[in-house]
C-alpha positions, -999 to 999 in steps of 0.1 A, spaced: -198 98 -3 -170 90 -27 -162 54 -37 -129 57 -18 -148 67 13 -171 37 10 -141 13 7 -126 27 39 -158 23 58 -162 -14 47 -125 -22 55 -123 -19 92 -91 -39 93 -57 -31 77 -49 -39 41 -14 -48 28 -1 -43 -7 31 -55 -23 43 -28 -47 72 -26 -72 91 4 -59 98 22 -91 63 21 -106 44 54 -105 16 37 -85 36 46 -54 20 81 -56 -15 64 -55 -6 44 -23 9 75 -6 -21 96 -15 -44 71 0 -25 67 33 -6 35 28 26 34 48 58 15 40 63 -16 62 94 -29 45 115 -27 14 134 -53 -6 161 -54 -33 139 -75 -57 150 -110 -47 115 -119 -37 96 -110 -70 97 -124 -105 107 -90 -120 138 -88 -98 129 -51 -92 131 -33 -58 97 -37 -40 80 -26 -8 51 -38 13 27 -10 22 -2 -10 47 -33 10 49 -52 11 82 -81 32 95 -71 65 110 -77 52 145 -53 22 140 -24 43 127 
């Protein structure tokens, strides 16, 4: 089993991540099934860059 698969098995609950919107890590979160919960114009982070909150949940909870 892949390391990614083991992490999903151990994480029965949802996981949230705050992500700067323009950073290429967005592709990582999309590829691993994180969905966008909300977006912001950057007034809530030190970088003042647009950001988003993403959530991953097991397939049964989506």
